[in-house]
C-alpha positions in Angstrom: 40.6 -59.0 -8.4 37.4 -56.4 -8.5 36.7 -57.8 -5.1 40.7 -57.4 -3.7 40.5 -53.6 -5.3 37.0 -53.0 -3.4 38.5 -54.1 0.3 41.7 -51.9 -0.3 39.9 -49.3 -1.1 37.8 -49.6 2.2 40.9 -49.9 4.1 42.0 -46.8 2.7 39.1 -44.7 3.4 39.1 -46.0 6.9 42.6 -44.7 7.2 42.0 -41.2 5.4 38.2 -40.4 6.8 39.8 -41.3 10.6 41.6 -37.8 9.9 38.9 -35.4 8.8 41.2 -32.8 7.9 42.7 -34.6 5.0 45.1 -32.3 2.9 45.4 -29.1 4.4 41.9 -28.3 5.9 43.1 -26.9 9.5 39.7 -26.7 10.9 37.3 -29.8 10.0 33.6 -29.3 11.3 33.5 -32.7 13.2 37.2 -33.1 14.7 37.1 -35.1 17.8 33.4 -35.7 17.9 33.8 -38.6 19.9 33.8 -36.2 22.8 30.4 -35.0 21.9 28.5 -38.4 22.6 28.1 -37.9 26.2 28.7 -39.7 29.3 25.9 -41.2 31.9 22.7 -42.9 31.3 21.1 -40.0 33.3 22.1 -37.1 31.0 21.8 -39.7 27.9 18.3 -40.1 29.1 17.4 -36.5 29.1 18.9 -35.7 25.5 22.2 -34.5 26.8 20.3 -31.2 28.2 22.0 -31.1 31.6 24.3 -28.2 31.4 22.4 -26.0 33.9 21.6 -28.7 36.6 24.3 -31.2 36.5 25.9 -31.7 39.7 27.6 -35.1 39.9 31.0 -36.7 39.0 29.7 -37.0 35.1 29.5 -32.9 35.3 33.2 -33.0 34.2 31.9 -33.8 31.1 28.8 -31.6 30.9 30.0 -28.7 32.9 33.0 -28.8 35.2 31.2 -26.2 37.2 28.8 -28.7 38.7 31.4 -30.8 40.3 31.0 -28.3 43.2 27.9 -30.2 44.0 30.1 -33.3 44.9 29.8 -33.6 48.4 31.6 -36.7 49.4 35.3 -38.0 49.6 34.9 -39.7 46.2 32.6 -40.5 43.8 33.2 -42.9 40.8 31.0 -43.4 37.4 31.3 -45.8 35.0 29.3 -46.3 31.7 29.7 -48.9 28.7 27.6 -48.4 25.5 27.9 -49.9 22.0 27.0 -48.4 18.5 26.5 -49.8 15.1 25.2 -52.8 16.1 28.1 -53.3 18.1 30.8 -52.6 16.2 31.8 -49.5 17.8 32.2 -49.5 21.8 32.4 -46.5 24.1 33.8 -46.9 27.7 34.0 -44.2 30.1 35.2 -43.6 33.6 35.1 -40.9 36.1 36.4 -39.9 39.1 35.4 -36.7 41.6 37.3 -35.7 45.1 35.5 -33.0 47.2 38.8 -31.2 48.5 36.6 -28.8 50.8 33.5 -27.5 51.2 34.4 -25.2 48.1 36.2 -26.7 45.5 36.2 -30.1 44.1 38.9 -32.1 41.6 37.8 -34.4 38.8 39.6 -37.1 36.3 37.7 -38.8 33.5 38.7 -40.9 31.0 37.1 -42.0 27.6 37.6 -44.9 24.9 35.5 -44.9 21.6 36.9 -47.5 19.1 36.3 -49.6 16.4 38.1 -53.4 17.0 39.2 -56.0 14.6 39.2 -54.2 11.3 40.5 -55.9 8.3 43.6 -54.8 6.9 43.5 -55.7 3.4 46.5 -54.3 1.5 48.3 -57.5 1.8 45.5 -59.2 0.2 47.1 -59.9 -3.1 50.7 -61.3 -3.1 53.8 -60.6 -5.2 52.5 -63.3 -8.0 48.9 -61.3 -7.8 46.9 -64.0 -6.2 44.3 -63.4 -3.8 45.8 -65.1 -0.3 43.1 -64.2 2.7 45.5 -65.4 5.0 47.5 -62.4 4.4 44.9 -60.3 6.0 45.1 -58.9 9.3 43.1 -56.6 11.8 43.6 -53.5 13.5 42.0 -51.2 16.0 41.0 -47.6 15.5 40.5 -45.9 19.0 40.0 -42.4 20.3 40.9 -41.6 23.9 40.0 -38.8 25.9 41.4 -37.6 29.3 39.9 -34.9 31.3 41.4 -33.3 34.3 38.8 -30.9 36.3 38.8 -28.2 38.7 35.9 -26.6 39.8 35.2 -23.9 42.9 32.4 -21.6 44.4 33.0 -18.1 44.4 32.4 -15.7 46.9 29.3 -14.3 44.8 26.6 -16.3 46.2 25.1 -19.3 44.1 27.9 -19.1 41.5 30.6 -21.8 40.3 32.9 -22.1 37.9 35.2 -25.1 36.7 37.8 -26.1 33.7 38.7 -28.8 32.2 42.6 -29.6 31.0 41.9 -32.0 27.8 44.2 -34.5 26.9 43.3 -36.1 23.3 45.0 -39.4 21.7 43.5 -40.9 18.4 45.1 -44.0 16.9 45.0 -46.1 14.0 46.6 -49.3 14.4 50.1 -49.0 13.5 49.5 -46.5 10.6 48.4 -43.0 12.3 48.3 -41.7 15.7 47.8 -38.0 17.4 48.0 -36.2 20.4 46.3 -33.0 21.1 45.2 -30.9 24.2 42.6 -28.0 25.0 40.7 -26.4 27.8 37.1 -26.2 28.5 35.5 -23.7 31.0 32.1 -23.8 32.5 29.8 -21.7 35.2 26.9 -22.3 36.7 24.4 -19.7 38.7 21.5 -20.8 41.0 18.4 -18.3 40.9 16.0 -18.6 43.9 16.7 -22.6 44.3 14.5 -23.0 41.3 15.9 -21.6 38.3 19.6 -22.8 37.4 21.6 -21.5 34.6 25.1 -22.9 33.1 27.5 -22.1 30.4 30.2 -24.2 28.8 32.7 -23.0 26.6 34.2 -26.3 24.8 37.7 -26.1 23.2 38.0 -22.7 24.6 41.6 -22.1 23.2 40.5 -24.3 20.5 41.7 -27.8 20.7 44.9 -29.1 18.8 45.6 -32.6 17.4 48.8 -33.3 15.7 49.0 -36.4 13.6 51.6 -38.5 12.4 51.5 -41.1 10.0 53.8 -44.3 9.8 52.5 -46.3 6.6 55.2 -48.5 5.5 56.3 -48.4 1.9 54.5 -51.5 0.9 51.3 -49.8 2.0 52.2 -46.4 0.3 52.6 -48.5 -3.0 49.0 -50.1 -2.5 47.5 -46.8 -2.0 49.2 -45.1 -5.0 48.1 -48.4 -7.1 44.8 -47.9 -6.1 44.3 -44.3 -6.8 44.6 -43.1 -2.9 46.3 -40.3 -1.6 48.9 -40.8 0.6 48.1 -39.2 4.0 50.6 -36.7 5.5 51.5 -35.3 8.9 49.4 -32.2 9.8 47.8 -30.4 12.5 43.7 -30.7 13.4 42.0 -27.9 15.0 38.9 -28.0 16.9 36.9 -24.7 17.2 35.0 -23.6 20.2 31.6 -24.5 20.8 29.4 -22.9 23.3 26.7 -24.6 25.4 24.1 -22.6 27.1 21.3 -24.2 29.1 18.3 -23.1 31.7 16.8 -25.7 34.1 13.6 -24.9 36.5 12.3 -27.2 39.1 8.3 -27.8 39.9 7.1 -28.8 43.0 3.9 -30.9 42.1 2.2 -30.9 45.1 2.3 -34.7 45.9 4.9 -35.2 48.7 8.4 -35.9 47.4 7.2 -35.7 44.1 9.0 -32.7 41.5 9.6 -32.3 37.6 12.9 -30.6 36.7 13.1 -29.6 32.8 15.9 -28.1 31.0 16.5 -26.4 27.7 19.9 -26.3 26.2 21.4 -25.0 22.8 24.9 -25.8 21.2 26.4 -22.9 19.4 28.8 -23.6 16.7 31.1 -21.2 14.8 32.7 -23.8 12.2 30.2 -22.8 9.1 26.9 -23.8 8.6 25.7 -27.4 10.0 22.7 -29.3 9.3 20.8 -27.8 12.1 17.3 -26.1 12.8 19.2 -22.6 13.2 22.1 -22.2 10.4 24.0 -19.9 8.9 27.6 -19.2 7.8 28.5 -17.5 10.9 26.7 -19.8 13.4 24.6 -22.7 13.8 22.2 -23.4 16.9 21.2 -26.9 17.9 18.7 -27.3 20.5 18.1 -30.0 23.2 15.2 -30.6 25.7 15.1 -32.8 28.8 12.7 -33.3 31.7 13.2 -35.4 34.7 10.1 -36.5 37.3 11.3 -37.5 40.4 10.3 -39.2 43.7 12.3 -37.6 46.4 16.1 -38.6 45.5 15.3 -42.3 44.9 13.3 -42.7 41.5 13.7 -41.0 38.5 11.8 -41.0 34.8 13.6 -39.3 32.4 13.1 -38.2 28.6 14.5 -36.0 26.1 15.0 -35.1 22.4 17.8 -33.9 20.7 19.7 -34.0 17.4 17.6 -32.1 15.1 18.5 -32.6 11.6 17.0 -32.1 7.9 16.8 -35.2 5.8 16.5 -35.0 2.5 14.1 -37.1 0.5 14.3 -38.8 -2.9 12.1 -36.1 -4.4 14.5 -33.5 -2.7 11.7 -32.5 -0.2 13.1 -32.0 3.5 12.0 -33.6 6.5 13.0 -32.8 10.3 14.1 -35.5 12.1 15.0 -35.7 15.6 16.1 -38.2 18.1 14.1 -39.0 21.4 15.2 -40.7 24.5 13.9 -42.0 27.7 15.7 -43.1 30.8 15.4 -44.5 34.3 17.2 -43.9 37.4 17.5 -45.6 40.7 19.4 -44.3 43.6 19.7 -46.0 47.2 22.6 -44.9 49.9 25.0 -43.6 47.4 24.5 -46.3 44.9 23.0 -44.9 41.3 21.8 -47.1 38.7 20.9 -45.4 35.4 19.4 -46.8 32.0 18.7 -44.9 29.0 17.4 -45.8 25.5 17.8 -43.6 22.3 16.0 -43.2 19.4 12.6 -44.2 20.2 10.0 -45.6 17.1 13.1 -44.8 15.0 12.2 -41.2 14.8 16.1 -40.4 13.3 18.4 -41.5 11.0 20.7 -42.6 14.2 20.8 -46.1 15.5 19.3 -46.6 18.7 21.3 -47.8 21.6 20.9 -48.9 25.2 23.0 -47.4 27.6 23.6 -48.4 31.4 25.9 -46.6 33.9 26.5 -46.8 37.6 27.7 -43.9 40.4 28.9 -44.6 43.6 29.3 -42.5 46.6 32.0 -43.0 48.9 33.1 -42.0 52.4 36.5 -41.5 53.5 38.1 -44.8 54.5 38.2 -45.0 58.7 41.8 -45.8 58.3 42.8 -42.8 56.2 41.0 -40.6 59.0 43.3 -39.1 61.4 43.1 -40.5 64.8 41.6 -38.5 67.9 43.9 -37.4 70.5 
């Protein structure tokens, strides 16, 4: 019976913790965190420090202003990664279309899910017997859809962009939510070598309206095991400001360059476990570099996710997450690889990430016929 109660408690914790605002907390710190994981092995290999220099279909996620650098009819990106020893799966699809030499539109779809979670609320039958055949499974999944637009302004070297963000989160048949928000970004190039970027994520705050549909039997199990029954509510994601500066160096050898970027993430939802933290704002830096041979091969590295971890003796240790990556680009086809948490320097689990990018020209049968 103790094992059964533990299984029921595990199930209830998944359902309850999935909605981080709980009972009445309107602005949780880590709402919609799946949208902060990142897309594209190119960026992940540089420690997510790409706000100023991003310039591909993946810019919809990192800084929508970077979409103006997409110069083909269609650019597509695909990525798959797994976390927590394959328990959680992260999938991404990105599309970008260059309307003209000044404006670009984009679409991104993200899915982060844990499949086959045991539902043990019906483990015990009406006679008090444990029946493992009564266990079913469900999926807890987050979906994000970004609709993007970017444009070069009349001010030289300045681009701006924005996202309309649609968020859908679902926990089996027990709970679901729909939300929406806006992102805004800008990029500016100074003398071809320096680049600066800024992104205000969830600029107007992102709202998620949750609806719970627990059946009466499940509610009764929650009450018997001392768990609160979740109530419908509104979850609010507060704005986050990302700032970046990029500098490229010519290493003298023909075609060999080094690009470096420093980013900072500024949050105002209370004190976080970051290097710089206060009740008003917390600042989390990240750094990345890319050693490039022309446009063909890139070797990347970065560091991010700085956190103070408390030891058993109450002392604190600064942990961080290093990353490395490799990219190959041949005739509009890019294959990128990233490996995170080298040498177990942080508490985060490592992950292998592979992503593909394709640049496609307008099909011949779609071009207007010459007179």
